[in-house]
DORO-814055 format. One line per 5 residues: number of its first residue (from 1); their letters; for each residue x, y, z of C-alpha. Coordinates in steps of 0.2 Angstrom, whole numbers, plus 2048, in hexadecimal, padded with zeros to 3 digits. Example, Ala and Ser with C-alpha at 12.3 -4.5 7.8 and 13.67 -1.06 7.14 Angstrom:
<rs>
1) as) 83E:7EA:827  844:7FB:824
</rs>
This chain:
<rs>
1) mkryi) 56F:D71:475  568:D6D:486  562:D7F:488  55B:D7F:476  550:D70:47A
6) elkes) 54A:D77:48B  545:D87:482  53C:D7E:474  532:D73:480  52E:D81:48C
11) tifgs) 51D:D89:48D  524:D99:494  51F:DA8:489  52E:DAD:47E  538:D9D:480
16) nasas) 535:D98:46E  53B:DA9:468  54B:DA6:472  54E:D95:46B  54C:D9D:459
21) imaeh) 559:DA9:45D  565:D9C:463  562:D92:453  566:DA1:449  577:DA2:451
26) npelk) 57A:D8F:450  56F:D87:442  575:D76:447  56A:D77:457  55A:D78:44C
31) syydi) 560:D6A:440  564:D5E:44E  554:D62:456  54A:D60:446  553:D50:441
36) lgstk) 555:D47:451  548:D4E:45D  54A:D52:46F  548:D41:476  557:D3A:46B
41) iksls) 562:D49:46F  55F:D47:482  563:D34:480  574:D3A:477  578:D45:486
46) ykean) 577:D55:47C  589:D52:475  58C:D59:464  597:D4B:45F  58A:D3E:463
51) lkkev) 57D:D48:45A  588:D49:44A  58A:D36:44A  578:D33:44C  573:D3F:43E
56) kki) 580:D36:432  577:D26:436  567:D2D:42F
</rs>
């Protein structure tokens, strides 16, 4: 998750494409990012268990 967010926020050419490839292999990455946003994910320490709990609250 941490790497996915780093790629999404990067301005380096090709980083967004790399993030898309990661999301194809693990669709939850994109879902969590779209629902919670990078700031919330960072505050939850990138831990999937915490992300799942937070998404259930919404």
